[in-house]
C-alpha positions as CSV (number, residue, x, y, z in Angstrom):
1,M,-169.7,-23.9,-121.7
2,R,-166.7,-26.1,-121.9
3,R,-164.4,-23.3,-120.8
4,F,-166.7,-22.7,-117.8
5,S,-166.8,-26.4,-116.9
6,G,-163.1,-26.7,-117.1
7,F,-162.7,-23.6,-114.9
8,V,-165.1,-25.2,-112.3
9,W,-163.4,-28.6,-112.2
10,L,-159.9,-27.4,-112.0
11,P,-160.1,-26.7,-108.3
12,F,-161.4,-30.2,-107.6
13,V,-158.0,-31.5,-108.7
14,L,-156.4,-29.3,-106.1
15,T,-158.6,-30.4,-103.2
16,G,-155.8,-32.7,-102.0
17,G,-154.2,-29.6,-100.6
18,C,-150.7,-28.3,-100.5
19,A,-148.5,-29.2,-97.5
20,L,-147.5,-26.1,-95.5
21,Q,-145.1,-28.0,-93.3
22,P,-143.4,-31.5,-93.2
23,A,-145.5,-34.5,-92.1
24,Y,-145.7,-35.1,-88.4
25,Q,-143.1,-37.4,-86.9
26,R,-143.2,-38.6,-83.3
27,P,-140.5,-36.9,-81.1
28,A,-137.6,-39.1,-80.2
29,L,-137.9,-40.2,-76.6
30,D,-135.0,-40.8,-74.2
31,L,-136.1,-44.0,-72.4
32,P,-134.1,-45.9,-69.8
33,G,-132.7,-49.3,-71.0
34,E,-133.8,-51.0,-67.7
35,W,-135.5,-50.3,-64.4
36,S,-132.9,-49.3,-61.8
37,N,-135.0,-50.5,-58.9
38,A,-135.9,-53.9,-60.4
39,P,-134.7,-56.8,-58.2
40,A,-131.5,-58.5,-59.4
41,E,-133.3,-61.9,-59.6
42,A,-136.7,-60.7,-60.9
43,P,-139.3,-63.2,-62.1
44,S,-140.1,-63.2,-65.8
45,P,-142.2,-60.2,-67.0
46,E,-145.8,-60.9,-66.6
47,T,-148.6,-59.4,-68.7
48,V,-151.4,-58.1,-66.5
49,E,-154.7,-58.5,-68.4
50,R,-156.9,-55.4,-68.8
51,E,-159.9,-57.2,-67.2
52,G,-159.7,-59.0,-63.9
53,W,-156.2,-58.1,-62.8
54,W,-157.4,-57.4,-59.3
55,A,-158.6,-61.1,-59.0
56,L,-154.9,-62.1,-58.8
57,L,-154.9,-60.8,-55.2
58,G,-157.4,-63.5,-54.2
59,D,-159.4,-61.1,-52.0
60,P,-163.2,-61.5,-52.2
61,A,-163.7,-58.0,-50.7
62,V,-161.6,-56.4,-53.5
63,D,-163.6,-58.4,-56.1
64,R,-166.9,-57.2,-54.7
65,L,-165.9,-53.6,-54.3
66,V,-164.3,-53.3,-57.8
67,A,-167.4,-54.8,-59.4
68,A,-169.5,-52.2,-57.6
69,G,-167.2,-49.4,-58.6
70,L,-167.4,-50.4,-62.2
71,R,-171.2,-50.3,-62.1
72,D,-171.5,-46.8,-60.8
73,N,-168.7,-44.4,-60.6
74,P,-169.0,-40.7,-61.5
75,T,-165.3,-40.4,-62.4
76,L,-165.6,-43.1,-65.0
77,A,-168.8,-41.6,-66.3
78,E,-167.1,-38.3,-66.7
79,A,-164.2,-39.8,-68.6
80,A,-166.6,-41.6,-70.9
81,A,-168.4,-38.4,-71.6
82,R,-165.2,-36.7,-72.5
83,V,-164.5,-39.5,-75.0
84,D,-168.0,-39.0,-76.5
85,Q,-167.4,-35.3,-76.8
86,A,-164.0,-35.8,-78.5
87,R,-165.7,-38.4,-80.9
88,A,-168.4,-35.9,-81.7
89,V,-165.9,-33.2,-82.5
90,A,-163.9,-35.5,-84.7
91,T,-167.0,-36.5,-86.6
92,A,-168.1,-32.9,-87.0
93,E,-164.6,-31.7,-88.2
94,D,-164.5,-34.6,-90.7
95,A,-167.9,-33.6,-92.0
96,R,-166.8,-30.1,-92.7
97,R,-164.4,-31.5,-95.4
98,K,-167.4,-32.8,-97.4
99,P,-169.9,-30.8,-99.5
100,S,-173.1,-29.7,-97.7
101,L,-176.4,-30.1,-99.4
102,G,-179.5,-28.1,-98.5
103,A,-183.0,-27.8,-99.9
104,T,-185.6,-24.9,-100.0
105,A,-189.2,-25.0,-100.8
106,N,-191.8,-22.2,-101.0
107,L,-195.6,-22.2,-101.7
108,A,-197.6,-19.0,-102.1
109,G,-201.1,-18.2,-103.2
110,S,-203.4,-15.1,-103.5
111,R,-207.0,-14.3,-104.3
112,D,-208.0,-10.8,-105.4
113,R,-211.2,-9.2,-106.7
114,A,-210.9,-8.3,-110.4
115,G,-212.1,-4.7,-111.2
116,S,-215.5,-3.6,-109.8
117,G,-217.2,-6.8,-110.5
118,N,-217.6,-9.9,-108.4
119,A,-215.0,-11.9,-110.4
120,M,-212.1,-13.3,-108.3
121,L,-208.6,-13.6,-109.6
122,S,-206.6,-16.5,-108.2
123,Q,-202.9,-17.2,-108.6
124,A,-200.5,-19.7,-107.0
125,S,-196.8,-20.2,-107.2
126,A,-194.3,-22.7,-105.9
127,D,-190.6,-23.2,-106.1
128,I,-188.3,-25.9,-104.9
129,G,-184.5,-25.9,-105.0
130,A,-181.3,-27.5,-103.9
131,N,-178.1,-25.8,-103.0
132,L,-174.6,-27.2,-102.5
133,A,-171.7,-25.6,-100.8
134,W,-168.2,-26.8,-100.6
135,E,-165.0,-25.2,-99.4
136,L,-162.1,-26.3,-101.5
137,D,-159.4,-27.4,-99.0
138,L,-156.5,-26.0,-101.1
139,W,-154.1,-25.7,-98.2
140,G,-155.2,-28.6,-96.0
141,R,-156.8,-26.4,-93.3
142,L,-159.9,-28.6,-93.0
143,R,-157.8,-31.8,-93.3
144,E,-155.4,-30.8,-90.5
145,T,-158.3,-29.6,-88.3
146,A,-159.9,-33.0,-88.7
147,T,-156.6,-34.8,-88.1
148,A,-156.1,-32.8,-84.8
149,A,-159.6,-33.8,-83.7
150,R,-158.8,-37.5,-84.3
151,H,-155.6,-37.2,-82.4
152,R,-157.5,-35.7,-79.4
153,L,-160.0,-38.5,-79.6
154,T,-157.2,-41.0,-79.1
155,A,-155.8,-38.9,-76.3
156,R,-159.2,-38.8,-74.5
157,T,-159.6,-42.5,-74.9
158,A,-156.2,-43.0,-73.3
159,D,-157.2,-40.6,-70.5
160,A,-160.4,-42.7,-70.0
161,E,-158.4,-45.9,-69.8
162,A,-156.0,-44.2,-67.3
163,A,-158.9,-43.0,-65.2
164,R,-160.5,-46.5,-65.2
165,L,-157.2,-48.1,-64.1
166,S,-156.7,-45.4,-61.4
167,I,-160.1,-45.9,-59.9
168,L,-159.9,-49.7,-59.8
169,A,-156.4,-49.5,-58.3
170,E,-157.6,-47.0,-55.7
171,I,-160.5,-49.3,-54.7
172,A,-158.1,-52.3,-54.4
173,D,-155.5,-50.2,-52.5
174,T,-158.1,-48.7,-50.1
175,T,-159.6,-52.2,-49.5
176,L,-156.2,-53.6,-48.6
177,A,-155.5,-50.6,-46.3
178,L,-158.8,-51.1,-44.5
179,R,-158.2,-54.8,-44.0
180,A,-154.8,-54.0,-42.5
181,C,-156.3,-51.3,-40.4
182,N,-158.9,-53.7,-38.9
183,L,-156.1,-56.2,-38.1
184,V,-154.0,-53.6,-36.4
185,H,-157.1,-52.4,-34.5
186,G,-157.6,-56.0,-33.1
187,I,-153.9,-56.2,-32.1
188,R,-154.1,-52.8,-30.3
189,E,-157.3,-54.0,-28.5
190,R,-155.3,-57.0,-27.1
191,D,-152.4,-54.6,-26.2
192,I,-154.9,-52.5,-24.2
193,G,-156.1,-55.6,-22.4
194,S,-152.6,-56.5,-21.5
195,R,-151.9,-53.0,-20.1
196,E,-155.1,-53.1,-18.1
197,V,-154.0,-56.4,-16.5
198,E,-150.6,-54.8,-15.8
199,L,-152.2,-51.7,-14.1
200,K,-154.3,-53.9,-11.8
201,I,-151.2,-55.9,-10.8
202,I,-149.2,-52.7,-10.1
203,E,-152.1,-51.2,-8.1
204,A,-152.3,-54.3,-6.0
205,R,-148.6,-54.2,-5.4
206,L,-148.9,-50.5,-4.4
207,A,-151.6,-51.5,-1.8
208,F,-149.1,-53.9,-0.2
209,G,-146.3,-51.3,-0.4
210,Y,-144.2,-53.3,-2.9
211,V,-143.9,-50.5,-5.5
212,A,-143.8,-46.7,-5.4
213,P,-146.7,-44.6,-6.6
214,V,-144.7,-43.6,-9.7
215,A,-145.0,-47.1,-11.0
216,V,-148.8,-46.8,-11.0
217,A,-148.6,-43.4,-12.7
218,T,-146.3,-44.9,-15.4
219,A,-148.7,-47.9,-16.0
220,R,-151.7,-45.5,-16.2
221,S,-149.8,-43.3,-18.7
222,N,-149.0,-46.3,-20.9
223,L,-152.6,-47.5,-20.8
224,A,-153.9,-44.0,-21.8
225,S,-151.4,-43.8,-24.6
226,A,-152.5,-47.2,-25.9
227,R,-156.1,-46.1,-25.8
228,T,-155.3,-42.9,-27.6
229,E,-153.6,-44.9,-30.4
230,R,-156.6,-47.1,-30.6
231,I,-158.9,-44.1,-31.0
232,A,-156.7,-42.7,-33.8
233,Q,-156.7,-46.2,-35.4
234,E,-160.5,-46.3,-35.3
235,E,-160.7,-42.9,-37.0
236,S,-158.3,-44.1,-39.8
237,C,-160.5,-47.2,-40.3
238,R,-163.6,-45.0,-40.5
239,R,-162.0,-42.8,-43.1
240,L,-161.1,-45.8,-45.2
241,V,-164.7,-47.0,-45.1
242,D,-165.9,-43.6,-46.1
243,A,-163.4,-43.6,-49.0
244,L,-164.8,-47.0,-50.2
245,V,-168.3,-45.7,-49.9
246,A,-167.4,-42.9,-52.3
247,L,-165.5,-45.1,-54.7
248,S,-167.8,-48.1,-54.9
249,G,-171.3,-46.6,-54.2
250,L,-171.9,-49.3,-51.5
251,D,-173.1,-48.3,-48.0
252,A,-170.9,-48.3,-45.0
253,A,-172.7,-51.3,-43.4
254,T,-172.1,-53.5,-46.5
255,I,-168.5,-52.6,-46.5
256,S,-168.1,-53.3,-42.8
257,R,-169.6,-56.8,-43.4
258,L,-167.1,-57.4,-46.2
259,L,-164.2,-56.3,-44.0
260,P,-165.1,-57.1,-40.4
261,R,-163.0,-56.1,-37.4
262,D,-163.2,-59.4,-35.6
263,I,-160.4,-61.0,-37.5
264,R,-157.4,-62.2,-35.5
265,A,-153.9,-61.7,-36.9
266,N,-151.9,-64.9,-36.8
267,D,-148.8,-66.4,-38.3
268,D,-150.3,-66.6,-41.8
269,M,-151.7,-63.1,-41.6
270,P,-155.0,-62.8,-43.5
271,M,-153.6,-60.3,-46.0
272,P,-153.6,-61.1,-49.7
273,A,-150.3,-62.2,-51.2
274,P,-149.9,-60.9,-54.7
275,P,-148.3,-63.1,-57.4
276,P,-144.6,-62.6,-58.1
277,S,-144.3,-60.4,-61.1
278,A,-141.9,-57.9,-62.7
279,P,-142.5,-55.2,-65.3
280,A,-141.4,-55.5,-68.9
281,L,-138.6,-53.3,-70.3
282,P,-139.2,-49.6,-70.0
283,A,-139.7,-49.2,-73.8
284,T,-142.4,-51.8,-73.7
285,I,-144.2,-50.2,-70.7
286,L,-143.7,-46.5,-71.4
287,L,-144.6,-46.5,-75.1
288,R,-147.9,-48.0,-74.3
289,H,-148.5,-46.1,-71.1
290,A,-151.9,-44.3,-71.3
291,G,-150.5,-41.0,-69.9
292,V,-147.6,-41.0,-72.4
293,V,-149.9,-42.0,-75.3
294,A,-152.3,-39.1,-74.4
295,A,-149.4,-36.6,-74.2
296,E,-148.0,-37.7,-77.5
297,R,-151.3,-37.5,-79.3
298,E,-151.7,-34.0,-78.0
299,V,-148.3,-33.2,-79.5
300,A,-149.5,-34.6,-82.9
301,A,-152.7,-32.5,-82.6
302,R,-150.9,-29.3,-82.0
303,W,-148.5,-30.0,-84.9
304,S,-151.6,-30.1,-87.1
305,E,-152.8,-26.9,-85.7
306,I,-149.7,-25.1,-86.8
307,A,-150.6,-26.0,-90.4
308,V,-154.2,-24.8,-89.7
309,A,-152.9,-21.4,-88.5
310,R,-150.7,-21.1,-91.6
311,A,-153.6,-22.0,-93.9
312,E,-155.8,-19.3,-92.2
313,R,-153.4,-16.7,-93.8
314,L,-154.0,-17.9,-97.3
315,P,-156.9,-17.4,-99.8
316,R,-160.0,-19.5,-99.4
317,I,-162.2,-20.7,-102.3
318,D,-165.9,-21.6,-101.7
319,L,-167.9,-23.4,-104.4
320,T,-171.7,-22.9,-104.6
321,V,-174.2,-24.6,-106.8
322,L,-177.9,-23.6,-106.8
323,L,-180.7,-25.5,-108.7
324,T,-184.2,-24.1,-108.6
325,G,-187.5,-25.3,-110.1
326,Q,-190.5,-22.8,-110.1
327,W,-194.2,-23.2,-110.9
328,L,-196.8,-20.4,-111.5
329,R,-200.5,-20.6,-112.1
330,A,-202.5,-17.4,-112.8
331,L,-205.5,-16.3,-115.0
332,G,-206.3,-19.9,-115.8
333,S,-202.9,-20.8,-117.2
334,S,-199.8,-22.3,-115.7
335,D,-196.2,-22.1,-116.4
336,S,-193.0,-23.7,-115.0
337,W,-189.3,-23.3,-115.5
338,A,-186.0,-24.4,-113.9
339,S,-182.9,-22.4,-113.3
340,G,-179.4,-23.1,-112.0
341,S,-176.3,-21.3,-111.1
342,I,-172.8,-22.2,-110.1
343,G,-170.0,-20.1,-108.8
344,A,-166.9,-19.8,-106.7
345,G,-166.0,-17.2,-104.2
346,L,-162.6,-16.2,-103.2
347,T,-161.7,-14.6,-99.8
348,A,-158.2,-13.6,-98.9
349,P,-156.7,-11.6,-96.0
350,L,-155.0,-8.5,-97.2
351,Y,-154.0,-6.8,-94.0
352,D,-154.7,-8.1,-90.5
353,G,-152.2,-6.0,-88.4
354,G,-150.0,-9.1,-87.8
355,A,-152.8,-11.2,-86.2
356,G,-152.2,-14.1,-88.6
357,A,-148.5,-14.3,-88.0
358,A,-149.2,-14.1,-84.2
359,N,-151.6,-17.0,-84.5
360,V,-148.9,-19.1,-86.2
361,R,-146.4,-18.2,-83.5
362,L,-149.1,-19.1,-80.9
363,A,-149.6,-22.5,-82.5
364,E,-145.9,-23.1,-82.6
365,A,-145.5,-22.2,-78.9
366,S,-148.4,-24.4,-78.1
367,Y,-146.7,-27.3,-79.9
368,R,-143.5,-26.7,-77.9
369,E,-145.5,-26.7,-74.7
370,A,-147.0,-30.1,-75.6
371,V,-143.6,-31.5,-76.3
372,A,-142.4,-30.3,-72.9
373,Q,-145.5,-32.0,-71.4
374,L,-144.7,-35.2,-73.2
375,I,-141.2,-35.2,-71.7
376,F,-142.7,-34.6,-68.3
377,A,-145.2,-37.4,-68.8
378,V,-142.4,-39.8,-69.6
379,R,-140.3,-38.8,-66.7
380,T,-143.2,-38.9,-64.3
381,A,-144.1,-42.4,-65.5
382,V,-140.5,-43.6,-65.0
383,R,-140.4,-42.1,-61.5
384,D,-143.7,-43.7,-60.6
385,V,-142.7,-47.1,-61.8
386,E,-139.3,-46.9,-60.0
387,D,-141.1,-45.8,-56.8
388,A,-143.5,-48.7,-57.0
389,L,-140.6,-51.2,-57.6
390,A,-138.7,-49.7,-54.7
391,A,-141.7,-50.0,-52.4
392,Q,-142.3,-53.6,-53.6
393,Q,-138.7,-54.6,-52.8
394,S,-138.8,-52.8,-49.4
395,A,-142.0,-54.6,-48.4
396,A,-140.8,-58.0,-49.5
397,A,-137.6,-57.5,-47.4
398,R,-139.6,-56.3,-44.4
399,I,-141.9,-59.3,-44.5
400,E,-138.9,-61.6,-44.1
401,T,-137.4,-59.6,-41.2
402,S,-140.7,-58.9,-39.5
403,R,-141.6,-62.6,-39.7
404,E,-138.3,-63.5,-38.1
405,A,-139.0,-61.0,-35.3
406,L,-142.5,-62.4,-34.9
407,A,-141.3,-66.0,-34.6
408,A,-138.8,-65.0,-31.9
409,A,-141.4,-63.0,-30.0
410,Q,-143.9,-65.9,-30.1
411,F,-141.3,-68.3,-28.9
412,S,-140.4,-65.9,-26.1
413,L,-144.2,-65.5,-25.2
414,A,-144.6,-69.3,-25.1
415,A,-141.6,-69.7,-22.9
416,S,-142.8,-66.9,-20.6
417,E,-146.2,-68.5,-20.3
418,A,-144.6,-71.8,-19.3
419,R,-142.3,-70.1,-16.8
420,W,-145.3,-68.1,-15.4
421,R,-147.4,-71.3,-14.9
422,A,-144.4,-72.8,-13.2
423,G,-144.1,-69.8,-10.9
424,S,-140.7,-68.8,-12.2
425,I,-141.7,-65.3,-13.3
426,A,-144.3,-62.7,-12.4
427,Q,-147.3,-62.0,-14.6
428,L,-145.8,-58.5,-15.3
429,E,-143.0,-60.2,-17.3
430,L,-145.6,-62.4,-19.1
431,E,-147.6,-59.3,-20.1
432,E,-144.4,-57.6,-21.4
433,A,-143.7,-60.7,-23.6
434,R,-147.3,-60.6,-24.8
435,R,-147.0,-56.9,-25.8
436,Q,-143.8,-57.6,-27.6
437,S,-145.5,-60.3,-29.6
438,N,-148.3,-57.9,-30.4
439,R,-145.8,-55.3,-31.7
440,A,-144.2,-58.0,-33.9
441,Q,-147.6,-59.0,-35.3
442,E,-148.4,-55.4,-36.1
443,S,-145.1,-55.1,-38.0
444,V,-145.9,-58.2,-40.1
445,V,-149.4,-56.9,-40.9
446,A,-147.9,-53.6,-42.0
447,A,-145.3,-55.3,-44.2
448,A,-147.8,-57.7,-45.7
449,A,-150.2,-54.8,-46.5
450,D,-147.4,-52.8,-48.0
451,R,-146.4,-55.7,-50.2
452,A,-149.9,-56.1,-51.6
453,R,-150.4,-52.4,-52.0
454,A,-147.1,-52.0,-53.7
455,W,-148.2,-54.6,-56.3
456,V,-151.4,-52.7,-56.9
457,A,-149.3,-49.5,-57.3
458,L,-147.0,-51.2,-59.8
459,V,-150.0,-52.4,-61.9
460,R,-151.4,-48.8,-61.7
461,R,-148.1,-47.2,-62.7
462,T,-147.2,-49.5,-65.5
463,G,-150.7,-49.5,-66.9
464,T,-152.6,-52.3,-68.6
465,P,-151.8,-53.2,-72.2
466,W,-152.8,-50.2,-74.4
467,Q,-154.6,-51.1,-77.6
468,A,-153.5,-48.1,-79.7
469,P,-150.3,-48.3,-81.7
470,P,-147.4,-47.6,-79.4
471,I,-145.0,-44.7,-79.9
472,E,-142.1,-45.9,-81.9
473,P,-139.0,-45.7,-79.6
474,G,-136.6,-44.7,-82.4
475,A,-139.0,-42.4,-84.3
476,G,-137.0,-39.5,-85.7
477,S,-138.2,-36.0,-85.1
478,V,-138.5,-33.2,-87.5
479,P,-135.2,-31.2,-87.6
480,G,-135.1,-28.8,-84.7
481,D,-137.9,-30.6,-82.8
482,T,-135.9,-33.4,-81.0
483,I,-137.1,-33.9,-77.5
484,G,-134.6,-32.9,-75.0
485,S,-132.9,-30.4,-77.3
486,G,-135.0,-27.5,-75.9
487,N,-135.7,-26.4,-79.5
488,G,-138.7,-28.0,-81.2
489,N,-140.3,-24.8,-82.2
490,G,-141.7,-26.3,-85.4
491,R,-140.8,-23.3,-87.5
492,R,-140.1,-23.8,-91.2
């Protein structure tokens, strides 16, 4: 019995598994040292909190619509469901590494007539048993499968965070776009009013023979073009309302009350002014970026799957233990006994036509694909942040120049009104000055909207602080797997 016991327990010592490849190391990432589009005199880097970052805009409509979007959004629900699926898979794969215990129970009875008489013969039997099964993870196949599942759980959690940030940023951006659209709509209404006055004046002059008919045709063409632009502007505003309905779940009437069209653009421009901010260094931003984290965790998962594919080509040992208790009653007497058995089964592939080796090559190619996707994720994140910084700088510069143009146009309009009241100029010149002021106001609205939307885009592209451990910027790679080398096949 001692020899048998020693034979049985020997595999338990080996359950730690044998490593079939080096431990995973995060690929080395080539990150820029600084943002090329960051302003020369940028403010100190500011940490944007995960919750409530949109409140920094100071826009009540954004606050209300974001709150509605968080309560009911199918995209967020879908992302949360994917996280739950990944968590369930990770739990199931981890459970496969542990012994499984089952139970069986049977009860049977019979009643027969004994011989030709009336005597009845009764008997009953029962048995109950327990069975245990355990695959000895000699080569780490189950361990690496569970590790890959845990990596993918982290990746799906990062994806969910990215989806959440994307939805909230889209709500804020669309709200800002609708506010600007309504302001521009009001400006174009005033422009149409000015052109209608101009047309009446020119028609009156034509009646007295002071102008040629072509002047009336030109005025009518300008008025029709202005009305066409207003119609297109109304459509754009309606589309933005529809987008907010889909994003927030609120109805169009509620959104229209939050963002009415009867606001008048003025010198202060009722557009939110975001706080001055600048992103941290690229290494700080990118190594915690949800998209980069998800891509890197997928690389780690596929590295584990190479070990799984290699382990599938090696022998497998399954341990089984069976304990059974039986009870029998017949002919007025009863008896009971217990039995048990223990054994180990070995399965090993002998010839598979090269399928096992092909599966290893498939896993290695899949790993290289994930490395390439990680490189692309990093480059995409860099490009997106640089684009957002460029847009932010451009909008800030255009605000200054457009405000200068607006101040000059308003001064010219005030002077024209004074000259018109004094009879020094005709009303046609006054209306032209009024339209010039309207155009300047529209430019300021566009620049202010672009500045606020660029800030939202920067928050969206840089991402909120990620809670998972960041990727180490100087983490070495396994030889032959350095990112950017084009090698990284993971073969050993």
